[in-house]
Structures are given as C-alpha cells and as structure tokens.
Biopython code that builds the backbone (N, CA, C, O; Angstrom):
import numpy as np
from Bio.PDB.StructureBuilder import StructureBuilder

atoms = [
    (1, "MET", "N", (-10.575, 22.249, 55.554)),
    (1, "MET", "CA", (-10.861, 22.839, 54.266)),
    (1, "MET", "C", (-11.982, 22.067, 53.583)),
    (1, "MET", "O", (-12.240, 20.897, 53.863)),
    (2, "ASP", "N", (-12.592, 22.742, 52.729)),
    (2, "ASP", "CA", (-13.760, 22.200, 52.057)),
    (2, "ASP", "C", (-13.329, 21.466, 50.779)),
    (2, "ASP", "O", (-12.370, 21.893, 50.136)),
    (3, "THR", "N", (-14.007, 20.373, 50.391)),
    (3, "THR", "CA", (-13.656, 19.620, 49.186)),
    (3, "THR", "C", (-13.978, 20.420, 47.929)),
    (3, "THR", "O", (-13.360, 20.205, 46.886)),
    (4, "LYS", "N", (-14.941, 21.340, 48.014)),
    (4, "LYS", "CA", (-15.243, 22.179, 46.851)),
    (4, "LYS", "C", (-14.064, 23.068, 46.507)),
    (4, "LYS", "O", (-13.819, 23.355, 45.335)),
    (5, "LEU", "N", (-13.333, 23.505, 47.520)),
    (5, "LEU", "CA", (-12.164, 24.356, 47.281)),
    (5, "LEU", "C", (-11.084, 23.569, 46.536)),
    (5, "LEU", "O", (-10.469, 24.083, 45.603)),
    (6, "PHE", "N", (-10.857, 22.321, 46.952)),
    (6, "PHE", "CA", (-9.868, 21.485, 46.257)),
    (6, "PHE", "C", (-10.286, 21.214, 44.812)),
    (6, "PHE", "O", (-9.442, 21.183, 43.917)),
    (7, "ALA", "N", (-11.562, 21.021, 44.588)),
    (7, "ALA", "CA", (-12.048, 20.786, 43.232)),
    (7, "ALA", "C", (-11.853, 22.016, 42.370)),
    (7, "ALA", "O", (-11.474, 21.905, 41.204)),
    (8, "ARG", "N", (-12.109, 23.196, 42.936)),
    (8, "ARG", "CA", (-11.911, 24.434, 42.179)),
    (8, "ARG", "C", (-10.441, 24.667, 41.882)),
    (8, "ARG", "O", (-10.100, 25.088, 40.777)),
    (9, "ILE", "N", (-9.570, 24.408, 42.830)),
    (9, "ILE", "CA", (-8.120, 24.572, 42.605)),
    (9, "ILE", "C", (-7.651, 23.584, 41.527)),
    (9, "ILE", "O", (-6.870, 23.957, 40.652)),
    (10, "GLY", "N", (-8.116, 22.340, 41.582)),
    (10, "GLY", "CA", (-7.749, 21.339, 40.581)),
    (10, "GLY", "C", (-8.243, 21.716, 39.193)),
    (10, "GLY", "O", (-7.517, 21.550, 38.213)),
    (11, "ALA", "N", (-9.480, 22.227, 39.094)),
    (11, "ALA", "CA", (-10.008, 22.628, 37.794)),
    (11, "ALA", "C", (-9.241, 23.815, 37.245)),
    (11, "ALA", "O", (-8.972, 23.873, 36.045)),
    (12, "GLY", "N", (-8.884, 24.764, 38.104)),
    (12, "GLY", "CA", (-8.095, 25.919, 37.663)),
    (12, "GLY", "C", (-6.713, 25.498, 37.191)),
    (12, "GLY", "O", (-6.224, 26.009, 36.184)),
    (13, "ALA", "N", (-6.076, 24.575, 37.903)),
    (13, "ALA", "CA", (-4.752, 24.090, 37.506)),
    (13, "ALA", "C", (-4.831, 23.353, 36.167)),
    (13, "ALA", "O", (-3.966, 23.520, 35.307)),
    (14, "PHE", "N", (-5.880, 22.535, 35.999)),
    (14, "PHE", "CA", (-6.054, 21.814, 34.737)),
    (14, "PHE", "C", (-6.249, 22.784, 33.581)),
    (14, "PHE", "O", (-5.671, 22.591, 32.512)),
    (15, "ALA", "N", (-7.057, 23.827, 33.781)),
    (15, "ALA", "CA", (-7.286, 24.821, 32.734)),
    (15, "ALA", "C", (-6.002, 25.569, 32.409)),
    (15, "ALA", "O", (-5.736, 25.861, 31.243)),
    (16, "ALA", "N", (-5.200, 25.884, 33.426)),
    (16, "ALA", "CA", (-3.940, 26.596, 33.194)),
    (16, "ALA", "C", (-2.961, 25.727, 32.410)),
    (16, "ALA", "O", (-2.276, 26.216, 31.512)),
    (17, "ILE", "N", (-2.896, 24.450, 32.745)),
    (17, "ILE", "CA", (-1.980, 23.540, 32.034)),
    (17, "ILE", "C", (-2.448, 23.372, 30.587)),
    (17, "ILE", "O", (-1.628, 23.382, 29.669)),
    (18, "ALA", "N", (-3.741, 23.220, 30.377)),
    (18, "ALA", "CA", (-4.261, 23.055, 29.020)),
    (18, "ALA", "C", (-4.004, 24.296, 28.185)),
    (18, "ALA", "O", (-3.642, 24.187, 27.013)),
    (19, "LEU", "N", (-4.185, 25.474, 28.766)),
    (19, "LEU", "CA", (-3.924, 26.719, 28.046)),
    (19, "LEU", "C", (-2.442, 26.853, 27.704)),
    (19, "LEU", "O", (-2.094, 27.248, 26.592)),
    (20, "THR", "N", (-1.576, 26.527, 28.651)),
    (20, "THR", "CA", (-0.134, 26.601, 28.412)),
    (20, "THR", "C", (0.301, 25.643, 27.304)),
    (20, "THR", "O", (1.095, 26.012, 26.438)),
    (21, "MET", "N", (-0.216, 24.418, 27.332)),
    (21, "MET", "CA", (0.154, 23.452, 26.295)),
    (21, "MET", "C", (-0.344, 23.896, 24.919)),
    (21, "MET", "O", (0.342, 23.700, 23.916)),
    (22, "SER", "N", (-1.523, 24.486, 24.874)),
    (22, "SER", "CA", (-2.056, 24.976, 23.598)),
    (22, "SER", "C", (-1.195, 26.093, 23.039)),
    (22, "SER", "O", (-0.911, 26.119, 21.842)),
    (23, "LEU", "N", (-0.776, 27.022, 23.899)),
    (23, "LEU", "CA", (0.081, 28.124, 23.447)),
    (23, "LEU", "C", (1.435, 27.621, 22.970)),
    (23, "LEU", "O", (1.966, 28.123, 21.979)),
    (24, "LEU", "N", (2.000, 26.639, 23.659)),
    (24, "LEU", "CA", (3.288, 26.074, 23.226)),
    (24, "LEU", "C", (3.155, 25.371, 21.879)),
    (24, "LEU", "O", (4.049, 25.447, 21.037)),
    (25, "GLN", "N", (2.048, 24.696, 21.690)),
    (25, "GLN", "CA", (1.820, 24.007, 20.412)),
    (25, "GLN", "C", (1.701, 25.000, 19.266)),
    (25, "GLN", "O", (2.189, 24.735, 18.167)),
    (26, "LEU", "N", (1.063, 26.135, 19.506)),
    (26, "LEU", "CA", (0.901, 27.141, 18.454)),
    (26, "LEU", "C", (2.215, 27.841, 18.121)),
    (26, "LEU", "O", (2.388, 28.322, 17.002)),
    (27, "ARG", "N", (3.129, 27.904, 19.061)),
    (27, "ARG", "CA", (4.401, 28.593, 18.835)),
    (27, "ARG", "C", (5.372, 27.777, 17.983)),
    (27, "ARG", "O", (6.264, 28.344, 17.351)),
    (28, "GLU", "N", (5.209, 26.452, 17.960)),
    (28, "GLU", "CA", (6.128, 25.600, 17.202)),
    (28, "GLU", "C", (5.983, 25.878, 15.708)),
    (28, "GLU", "O", (4.884, 26.088, 15.194)),
    (29, "GLU", "N", (7.131, 25.871, 15.031)),
    (29, "GLU", "CA", (7.108, 26.060, 13.581)),
    (29, "GLU", "C", (6.664, 24.752, 12.923)),
    (29, "GLU", "O", (7.125, 23.665, 13.271)),
    (30, "ARG", "N", (5.781, 24.898, 11.989)),
    (30, "ARG", "CA", (5.306, 23.717, 11.277)),
    (30, "ARG", "C", (6.304, 23.348, 10.183)),
    (30, "ARG", "O", (6.825, 24.229, 9.499)),
    (31, "PRO", "N", (6.574, 22.054, 10.013)),
    (31, "PRO", "CA", (7.489, 21.662, 8.941)),
    (31, "PRO", "C", (6.837, 21.921, 7.586)),
    (31, "PRO", "O", (5.623, 21.797, 7.423)),
    (32, "GLU", "N", (7.675, 22.282, 6.625)),
    (32, "GLU", "CA", (7.155, 22.521, 5.284)),
    (32, "GLU", "C", (6.698, 21.190, 4.686)),
    (32, "GLU", "O", (7.383, 20.176, 4.823)),
    (33, "PRO", "N", (5.558, 21.197, 4.035)),
    (33, "PRO", "CA", (5.099, 19.935, 3.441)),
    (33, "PRO", "C", (6.035, 19.516, 2.311)),
    (33, "PRO", "O", (6.606, 20.345, 1.602)),
    (34, "LEU", "N", (6.169, 18.214, 2.174)),
    (34, "LEU", "CA", (7.008, 17.677, 1.106)),
    (34, "LEU", "C", (6.374, 17.982, -0.243)),
    (34, "LEU", "O", (5.149, 17.982, -0.368)),
    (35, "PRO", "N", (7.193, 18.241, -1.245)),
    (35, "PRO", "CA", (6.619, 18.493, -2.571)),
    (35, "PRO", "C", (5.906, 17.241, -3.079)),
    (35, "PRO", "O", (6.339, 16.115, -2.835)),
    (36, "GLU", "N", (4.826, 17.462, -3.775)),
    (36, "GLU", "CA", (4.044, 16.352, -4.298)),
    (36, "GLU", "C", (4.816, 15.659, -5.421)),
    (36, "GLU", "O", (5.318, 16.302, -6.342)),
    (37, "VAL", "N", (4.894, 14.354, -5.321)),
    (37, "VAL", "CA", (5.609, 13.564, -6.319)),
    (37, "VAL", "C", (4.587, 13.009, -7.296)),
    (37, "VAL", "O", (3.640, 12.331, -6.898)),
    (38, "ILE", "N", (4.779, 13.291, -8.548)),
    (38, "ILE", "CA", (3.889, 12.798, -9.592)),
    (38, "ILE", "C", (4.651, 11.766, -10.404)),
    (38, "ILE", "O", (5.710, 12.047, -10.964)),
    (39, "THR", "N", (4.090, 10.567, -10.454)),
    (39, "THR", "CA", (4.720, 9.494, -11.213)),
    (39, "THR", "C", (3.993, 9.369, -12.546)),
    (39, "THR", "O", (2.773, 9.214, -12.599)),
    (40, "VAL", "N", (4.761, 9.438, -13.603)),
    (40, "VAL", "CA", (4.190, 9.325, -14.943)),
    (40, "VAL", "C", (4.602, 7.970, -15.497)),
    (40, "VAL", "O", (5.786, 7.636, -15.554)),
    (41, "TRP", "N", (3.613, 7.205, -15.897)),
    (41, "TRP", "CA", (3.896, 5.895, -16.466)),
    (41, "TRP", "C", (3.950, 6.021, -17.976)),
    (41, "TRP", "O", (2.997, 6.459, -18.621)),
    (42, "GLU", "N", (5.077, 5.630, -18.516)),
    (42, "GLU", "CA", (5.246, 5.646, -19.963)),
    (42, "GLU", "C", (5.378, 4.208, -20.431)),
    (42, "GLU", "O", (6.362, 3.547, -20.098)),
    (43, "PRO", "N", (4.434, 3.713, -21.182)),
    (43, "PRO", "CA", (4.520, 2.321, -21.617)),
    (43, "PRO", "C", (5.709, 2.122, -22.555)),
    (43, "PRO", "O", (6.035, 2.984, -23.371)),
    (44, "ASP", "N", (6.341, 0.968, -22.412)),
    (44, "ASP", "CA", (7.503, 0.689, -23.247)),
    (44, "ASP", "C", (7.129, -0.122, -24.484)),
    (44, "ASP", "O", (8.010, -0.602, -25.197)),
    (45, "GLY", "N", (5.860, -0.276, -24.741)),
    (45, "GLY", "CA", (5.431, -0.993, -25.928)),
    (45, "GLY", "C", (5.200, -2.468, -25.699)),
    (45, "GLY", "O", (4.781, -3.173, -26.617)),
    (46, "ASP", "N", (5.467, -2.963, -24.479)),
    (46, "ASP", "CA", (5.266, -4.372, -24.179)),
    (46, "ASP", "C", (3.949, -4.539, -23.435)),
    (46, "ASP", "O", (3.840, -4.091, -22.293)),
    (47, "PRO", "N", (2.951, -5.164, -24.038)),
    (47, "PRO", "CA", (1.648, -5.295, -23.373)),
    (47, "PRO", "C", (1.588, -6.440, -22.359)),
    (47, "PRO", "O", (0.576, -6.587, -21.675)),
    (48, "LEU", "N", (2.634, -7.249, -22.244)),
    (48, "LEU", "CA", (2.592, -8.422, -21.367)),
    (48, "LEU", "C", (2.384, -8.055, -19.893)),
    (48, "LEU", "O", (1.533, -8.671, -19.251)),
    (49, "PRO", "N", (3.110, -7.088, -19.320)),
    (49, "PRO", "CA", (2.871, -6.765, -17.905)),
    (49, "PRO", "C", (1.434, -6.323, -17.623)),
    (49, "PRO", "O", (0.864, -6.684, -16.594)),
    (50, "ALA", "N", (0.856, -5.555, -18.522)),
    (50, "ALA", "CA", (-0.532, -5.125, -18.327)),
    (50, "ALA", "C", (-1.478, -6.318, -18.410)),
    (50, "ALA", "O", (-2.442, -6.403, -17.649)),
    (51, "GLN", "N", (-1.207, -7.231, -19.324)),
    (51, "GLN", "CA", (-2.043, -8.426, -19.458)),
    (51, "GLN", "C", (-1.934, -9.296, -18.213)),
    (51, "GLN", "O", (-2.938, -9.845, -17.758)),
    (52, "LEU", "N", (-0.726, -9.433, -17.649)),
    (52, "LEU", "CA", (-0.549, -10.238, -16.443)),
    (52, "LEU", "C", (-1.259, -9.613, -15.252)),
    (52, "LEU", "O", (-1.830, -10.329, -14.429)),
    (53, "ARG", "N", (-1.232, -8.275, -15.145)),
    (53, "ARG", "CA", (-1.956, -7.597, -14.066)),
    (53, "ARG", "C", (-3.463, -7.821, -14.218)),
    (53, "ARG", "O", (-4.160, -8.066, -13.233)),
    (54, "ALA", "N", (-3.954, -7.738, -15.439)),
    (54, "ALA", "CA", (-5.385, -7.953, -15.680)),
    (54, "ALA", "C", (-5.774, -9.393, -15.326)),
    (54, "ALA", "O", (-6.837, -9.625, -14.750)),
    (55, "CYS", "N", (-4.925, -10.348, -15.666)),
    (55, "CYS", "CA", (-5.222, -11.744, -15.338)),
    (55, "CYS", "C", (-5.183, -11.964, -13.829)),
    (55, "CYS", "O", (-5.984, -12.728, -13.290)),
    (56, "GLY", "N", (-4.266, -11.306, -13.158)),
    (56, "GLY", "CA", (-4.209, -11.418, -11.701)),
    (56, "GLY", "C", (-5.447, -10.850, -11.046)),
    (56, "GLY", "O", (-5.894, -11.361, -10.018)),
    (57, "ALA", "N", (-6.008, -9.804, -11.621)),
    (57, "ALA", "CA", (-7.213, -9.187, -11.064)),
    (57, "ALA", "C", (-8.451, -10.037, -11.331)),
    (57, "ALA", "O", (-9.453, -9.905, -10.628)),
    (58, "MET", "N", (-8.395, -10.908, -12.337)),
    (58, "MET", "CA", (-9.550, -11.730, -12.687)),
    (58, "MET", "C", (-9.791, -12.849, -11.678)),
    (58, "MET", "O", (-10.918, -13.327, -11.551)),
    (59, "GLY", "N", (-8.774, -13.267, -10.975)),
    (59, "GLY", "CA", (-8.928, -14.358, -10.014)),
    (59, "GLY", "C", (-9.024, -15.702, -10.719)),
    (59, "GLY", "O", (-8.273, -15.979, -11.654)),
    (60, "GLU", "N", (-9.956, -16.534, -10.262)),
    (60, "GLU", "CA", (-10.087, -17.886, -10.818)),
    (60, "GLU", "C", (-10.588, -17.900, -12.253)),
    (60, "GLU", "O", (-10.370, -18.878, -12.968)),
    (61, "LEU", "N", (-11.250, -16.845, -12.686)),
    (61, "LEU", "CA", (-11.710, -16.801, -14.073)),
    (61, "LEU", "C", (-10.547, -16.811, -15.059)),
    (61, "LEU", "O", (-10.710, -17.204, -16.214)),
    (62, "ALA", "N", (-9.370, -16.376, -14.599)),
    (62, "ALA", "CA", (-8.203, -16.342, -15.476)),
    (62, "ALA", "C", (-7.751, -17.740, -15.874)),
    (62, "ALA", "O", (-7.106, -17.912, -16.908)),
    (63, "LEU", "N", (-8.084, -18.743, -15.058)),
    (63, "LEU", "CA", (-7.671, -20.111, -15.376)),
    (63, "LEU", "C", (-8.307, -20.616, -16.660)),
    (63, "LEU", "O", (-7.715, -21.431, -17.368)),
    (64, "SER", "N", (-9.501, -20.143, -16.964)),
    (64, "SER", "CA", (-10.185, -20.609, -18.170)),
    (64, "SER", "C", (-10.020, -19.654, -19.351)),
    (64, "SER", "O", (-10.551, -19.917, -20.430)),
    (65, "SER", "N", (-9.305, -18.567, -19.167)),
    (65, "SER", "CA", (-9.132, -17.594, -20.240)),
    (65, "SER", "C", (-7.935, -17.970, -21.113)),
    (65, "SER", "O", (-6.824, -18.107, -20.602)),
    (66, "PRO", "N", (-8.141, -18.139, -22.416)),
    (66, "PRO", "CA", (-7.006, -18.477, -23.292)),
    (66, "PRO", "C", (-5.987, -17.339, -23.377)),
    (66, "PRO", "O", (-4.795, -17.587, -23.555)),
    (67, "ASP", "N", (-6.449, -16.095, -23.249)),
    (67, "ASP", "CA", (-5.508, -14.971, -23.284)),
    (67, "ASP", "C", (-4.570, -15.020, -22.080)),
    (67, "ASP", "O", (-3.371, -14.778, -22.215)),
    (68, "CYS", "N", (-5.112, -15.333, -20.907)),
    (68, "CYS", "CA", (-4.279, -15.417, -19.708)),
    (68, "CYS", "C", (-3.301, -16.583, -19.791)),
    (68, "CYS", "O", (-2.140, -16.470, -19.399)),
    (69, "ARG", "N", (-3.793, -17.704, -20.309)),
    (69, "ARG", "CA", (-2.887, -18.854, -20.464)),
    (69, "ARG", "C", (-1.729, -18.527, -21.405)),
    (69, "ARG", "O", (-0.587, -18.915, -21.158)),
    (70, "ALA", "N", (-2.033, -17.816, -22.475)),
    (70, "ALA", "CA", (-0.981, -17.434, -23.417)),
    (70, "ALA", "C", (-0.019, -16.439, -22.777)),
    (70, "ALA", "O", (1.189, -16.512, -23.004)),
    (71, "ALA", "N", (-0.542, -15.513, -21.979)),
    (71, "ALA", "CA", (0.322, -14.537, -21.312)),
    (71, "ALA", "C", (1.240, -15.230, -20.313)),
    (71, "ALA", "O", (2.422, -14.899, -20.230)),
    (72, "TRP", "N", (0.708, -16.192, -19.550)),
    (72, "TRP", "CA", (1.538, -16.913, -18.593)),
    (72, "TRP", "C", (2.599, -17.744, -19.295)),
    (72, "TRP", "O", (3.733, -17.833, -18.825)),
    (73, "ALA", "N", (2.235, -18.354, -20.422)),
    (73, "ALA", "CA", (3.209, -19.147, -21.173)),
    (73, "ALA", "C", (4.322, -18.255, -21.698)),
    (73, "ALA", "O", (5.492, -18.635, -21.668)),
    (74, "GLU", "N", (3.966, -17.083, -22.173)),
    (74, "GLU", "CA", (4.985, -16.145, -22.665)),
    (74, "GLU", "C", (5.890, -15.679, -21.525)),
    (74, "GLU", "O", (7.099, -15.538, -21.710)),
    (75, "LYS", "N", (5.310, -15.440, -20.349)),
    (75, "LYS", "CA", (6.100, -15.023, -19.184)),
    (75, "LYS", "C", (7.068, -16.130, -18.780)),
    (75, "LYS", "O", (8.233, -15.864, -18.485)),
    (76, "ARG", "N", (6.584, -17.373, -18.766)),
    (76, "ARG", "CA", (7.481, -18.496, -18.450)),
    (76, "ARG", "C", (8.595, -18.606, -19.482)),
    (76, "ARG", "O", (9.756, -18.824, -19.137)),
    (77, "ARG", "N", (8.227, -18.451, -20.759)),
    (77, "ARG", "CA", (9.238, -18.557, -21.814)),
    (77, "ARG", "C", (10.307, -17.495, -21.638)),
    (77, "ARG", "O", (11.496, -17.783, -21.775)),
    (78, "ARG", "N", (9.897, -16.273, -21.335)),
    (78, "ARG", "CA", (10.868, -15.189, -21.150)),
    (78, "ARG", "C", (11.709, -15.404, -19.898)),
    (78, "ARG", "O", (12.920, -15.188, -19.912)),
    (79, "PHE", "N", (11.061, -15.832, -18.812)),
    (79, "PHE", "CA", (11.775, -15.999, -17.554)),
    (79, "PHE", "C", (12.794, -17.122, -17.635)),
    (79, "PHE", "O", (13.933, -16.966, -17.193)),
    (80, "LEU", "N", (12.389, -18.253, -18.198)),
    (80, "LEU", "CA", (13.283, -19.400, -18.279)),
    (80, "LEU", "C", (14.256, -19.306, -19.445)),
    (80, "LEU", "O", (15.241, -20.043, -19.481)),
    (81, "GLY", "N", (14.004, -18.421, -20.393)),
    (81, "GLY", "CA", (14.890, -18.264, -21.537)),
    (81, "GLY", "C", (14.838, -19.438, -22.487)),
    (81, "GLY", "O", (15.831, -19.753, -23.142)),
    (82, "VAL", "N", (13.698, -20.083, -22.569)),
    (82, "VAL", "CA", (13.541, -21.261, -23.416)),
    (82, "VAL", "C", (13.039, -20.809, -24.776)),
    (82, "VAL", "O", (12.036, -20.104, -24.887)),
    (83, "ASP", "N", (13.765, -21.236, -25.818)),
    (83, "ASP", "CA", (13.275, -20.992, -27.170)),
    (83, "ASP", "C", (12.370, -22.140, -27.545)),
    (83, "ASP", "O", (12.711, -23.301, -27.316)),
    (84, "ASN", "N", (11.251, -21.842, -28.104)),
    (84, "ASN", "CA", (10.244, -22.844, -28.418)),
    (84, "ASN", "C", (10.318, -23.212, -29.902)),
    (84, "ASN", "O", (9.337, -23.068, -30.632)),
    (85, "ASP", "N", (11.476, -23.683, -30.337)),
    (85, "ASP", "CA", (11.651, -23.978, -31.756)),
    (85, "ASP", "C", (11.028, -25.315, -32.161)),
    (85, "ASP", "O", (10.226, -25.366, -33.094)),
    (86, "GLY", "N", (11.389, -26.391, -31.470)),
    (86, "GLY", "CA", (10.960, -27.700, -31.941)),
    (86, "GLY", "C", (10.048, -28.425, -30.992)),
    (86, "GLY", "O", (9.929, -29.647, -31.079)),
    (87, "GLY", "N", (9.413, -27.742, -30.109)),
    (87, "GLY", "CA", (8.549, -28.415, -29.145)),
    (87, "GLY", "C", (7.098, -28.077, -29.366)),
    (87, "GLY", "O", (6.667, -27.738, -30.469)),
    (88, "ILE", "N", (6.377, -28.177, -28.308)),
    (88, "ILE", "CA", (4.951, -27.865, -28.348)),
    (88, "ILE", "C", (4.797, -26.356, -28.371)),
    (88, "ILE", "O", (5.482, -25.671, -27.611)),
    (89, "PRO", "N", (3.938, -25.814, -29.201)),
    (89, "PRO", "CA", (3.743, -24.372, -29.213)),
    (89, "PRO", "C", (3.285, -23.872, -27.847)),
    (89, "PRO", "O", (2.559, -24.567, -27.135)),
    (90, "ALA", "N", (3.713, -22.664, -27.485)),
    (90, "ALA", "CA", (3.423, -22.126, -26.158)),
    (90, "ALA", "C", (1.946, -21.887, -25.936)),
    (90, "ALA", "O", (1.489, -21.873, -24.793)),
    (91, "SER", "N", (1.186, -21.698, -27.011)),
    (91, "SER", "CA", (-0.227, -21.392, -26.842)),
    (91, "SER", "C", (-1.083, -22.641, -26.642)),
    (91, "SER", "O", (-2.241, -22.527, -26.240)),
    (92, "GLU", "N", (-0.536, -23.841, -26.916)),
    (92, "GLU", "CA", (-1.302, -25.065, -26.762)),
    (92, "GLU", "C", (-0.922, -25.744, -25.454)),
    (92, "GLU", "O", (0.254, -25.766, -25.091)),
    (93, "PRO", "N", (-1.896, -26.297, -24.740)),
    (93, "PRO", "CA", (-1.567, -27.000, -23.498)),
    (93, "PRO", "C", (-0.783, -28.274, -23.799)),
    (93, "PRO", "O", (-0.930, -28.855, -24.874)),
    (94, "ALA", "N", (0.046, -28.707, -22.857)),
    (94, "ALA", "CA", (0.901, -29.868, -23.065)),
    (94, "ALA", "C", (0.101, -31.161, -23.121)),
    (94, "ALA", "O", (0.485, -32.090, -23.832)),
    (95, "VAL", "N", (-1.011, -31.239, -22.381)),
    (95, "VAL", "CA", (-1.833, -32.451, -22.361)),
    (95, "VAL", "C", (-3.202, -32.098, -22.910)),
    (95, "VAL", "O", (-3.835, -31.134, -22.479)),
    (96, "ASP", "N", (-3.647, -32.895, -23.866)),
    (96, "ASP", "CA", (-4.975, -32.661, -24.423)),
    (96, "ASP", "C", (-6.014, -33.086, -23.384)),
    (96, "ASP", "O", (-5.912, -34.171, -22.812)),
    (97, "ALA", "N", (-7.001, -32.243, -23.143)),
    (97, "ALA", "CA", (-8.001, -32.517, -22.120)),
    (97, "ALA", "C", (-8.821, -33.746, -22.465)),
    (97, "ALA", "O", (-9.274, -34.442, -21.557)),
    (98, "LEU", "N", (-9.032, -34.041, -23.748)),
    (98, "LEU", "CA", (-9.830, -35.199, -24.130)),
    (98, "LEU", "C", (-9.045, -36.498, -24.002)),
    (98, "LEU", "O", (-9.638, -37.561, -23.817)),
    (99, "ALA", "N", (-7.721, -36.428, -24.097)),
    (99, "ALA", "CA", (-6.903, -37.629, -24.011)),
    (99, "ALA", "C", (-6.669, -38.051, -22.570)),
    (99, "ALA", "O", (-6.323, -39.206, -22.321)),
    (100, "ALA", "N", (-6.845, -37.162, -21.629)),
    (100, "ALA", "CA", (-6.620, -37.493, -20.225)),
    (100, "ALA", "C", (-7.769, -38.347, -19.715)),
    (100, "ALA", "O", (-8.918, -38.121, -20.094)),
    (101, "PRO", "N", (-7.481, -39.327, -18.862)),
    (101, "PRO", "CA", (-8.557, -40.165, -18.327)),
    (101, "PRO", "C", (-9.445, -39.345, -17.396)),
    (101, "PRO", "O", (-8.970, -38.505, -16.632)),
    (102, "ILE", "N", (-10.750, -39.615, -17.481)),
    (102, "ILE", "CA", (-11.711, -38.901, -16.658)),
    (102, "ILE", "C", (-12.086, -39.805, -15.498)),
    (102, "ILE", "O", (-12.557, -40.922, -15.714)),
    (103, "PRO", "N", (-11.885, -39.337, -14.257)),
    (103, "PRO", "CA", (-12.230, -40.194, -13.120)),
    (103, "PRO", "C", (-13.743, -40.387, -13.038)),
    (103, "PRO", "O", (-14.514, -39.463, -13.297)),
    (104, "SER", "N", (-14.142, -41.566, -12.686)),
    (104, "SER", "CA", (-15.561, -41.911, -12.613)),
    (104, "SER", "C", (-16.013, -41.843, -11.168)),
    (104, "SER", "O", (-15.263, -42.178, -10.251)),
    (105, "SER", "N", (-17.255, -41.404, -10.976)),
    (105, "SER", "CA", (-17.804, -41.353, -9.622)),
    (105, "SER", "C", (-18.567, -42.619, -9.277)),
    (105, "SER", "O", (-19.088, -42.745, -8.169)),
    (106, "GLU", "N", (-18.641, -43.580, -10.232)),
    (106, "GLU", "CA", (-19.341, -44.834, -9.977)),
    (106, "GLU", "C", (-18.423, -45.773, -9.211)),
    (106, "GLU", "O", (-17.211, -45.763, -9.425)),
    (107, "PRO", "N", (-18.982, -46.580, -8.325)),
    (107, "PRO", "CA", (-18.125, -47.526, -7.581)),
    (107, "PRO", "C", (-17.551, -48.569, -8.521)),
    (107, "PRO", "O", (-18.230, -49.063, -9.422)),
    (108, "GLN", "N", (-16.304, -48.889, -8.296)),
    (108, "GLN", "CA", (-15.607, -49.863, -9.127)),
    (108, "GLN", "C", (-15.743, -51.241, -8.469)),
    (108, "GLN", "O", (-15.752, -51.344, -7.242)),
    (109, "PRO", "N", (-15.849, -52.301, -9.287)),
    (109, "PRO", "CA", (-15.908, -53.655, -8.682)),
    (109, "PRO", "C", (-14.584, -53.983, -8.013)),
    (109, "PRO", "O", (-13.520, -53.544, -8.448)),
    (110, "ALA", "N", (-14.676, -54.757, -6.954)),
    (110, "ALA", "CA", (-13.476, -55.139, -6.218)),
    (110, "ALA", "C", (-12.638, -56.074, -7.084)),
    (110, "ALA", "O", (-13.176, -56.861, -7.862)),
    (111, "LYS", "N", (-11.340, -55.983, -6.947)),
    (111, "LYS", "CA", (-10.449, -56.834, -7.723)),
    (111, "LYS", "C", (-10.525, -58.271, -7.225)),
    (111, "LYS", "O", (-10.592, -58.523, -6.022)),
    (112, "GLY", "N", (-10.513, -59.177, -8.139)),
    (112, "GLY", "CA", (-10.559, -60.590, -7.791)),
    (112, "GLY", "C", (-11.973, -61.150, -7.773)),
    (112, "GLY", "O", (-12.159, -62.318, -7.432)),
    (113, "GLN", "N", (-12.945, -60.377, -8.120)),
    (113, "GLN", "CA", (-14.329, -60.870, -8.123)),
    (113, "GLN", "C", (-14.836, -61.021, -9.519)),
    (113, "GLN", "O", (-15.981, -61.425, -9.720)),
]
sb = StructureBuilder()
sb.init_structure("model")
sb.init_model(0)
sb.init_chain("A")
sb.init_seg("    ")
for serial, (resi, resn, name, xyz) in enumerate(atoms, 1):
    if name == "N":
        sb.init_residue(resn, " ", resi, " ")
    sb.init_atom(name, np.array(xyz, "f"), 0.0, 1.0, " ", f" {name:<3s}", serial, name[0])
structure = sb.get_structure()
C-alpha cells in the first residue's frame, strides 16, 4: 500500500473526530450565568478606615505624614482599648526628635588616649 493512502485515511479520521467533537460540544446545555452581585458601600460615619487605606497606599511617604501618624495612633488606641487620660497625647510622638542623640559620622578618639 502507498503511504499517501495512509495519510489520506488519517486526515479523514482526524476530520471526522474533530467534527464529531464539535457537534457534541454544541449539543451540551450551557449553564445559566450567575446573577451579577453588586456591592454597595455605605459609610458608617467613621473616616478612620478610609484614612488608614490612604496611608497604606502612600507607602513610605506615610511615615512623615502627621495625618497618618495620628490615624495609626488612633487605631492603636482603639485596638488596645487604652484611654489616654493622663499620659502623652496620642498626636504627639513619645520621644522628641531634638532630644534624641544624633549619631555622628566623624571618627571617635579611642578610649584611653
């Protein structure tokens, strides 16, 4: 037998299988699409979650923002349940930046000399 005959038989079989699979696929019932779910956000009057999301989106710039620092302090106060009656106000940092020692990049003399 000739190899061209085998190639023609193989191509015909492939075409028949492809046609059969296509017809079977078209006969299947398609599932009904799920109803679209619409989520409506209703703010509860508390701006803190929105402020925290905005600070999170700012990245490292949020570290120098006084609004973000105040929002984080308020979140800590709420989470820990600490009343800030007689301590340091939540909006002020615990350590004054000017009172903290500033490391020097100059070489220090060796001790004992």
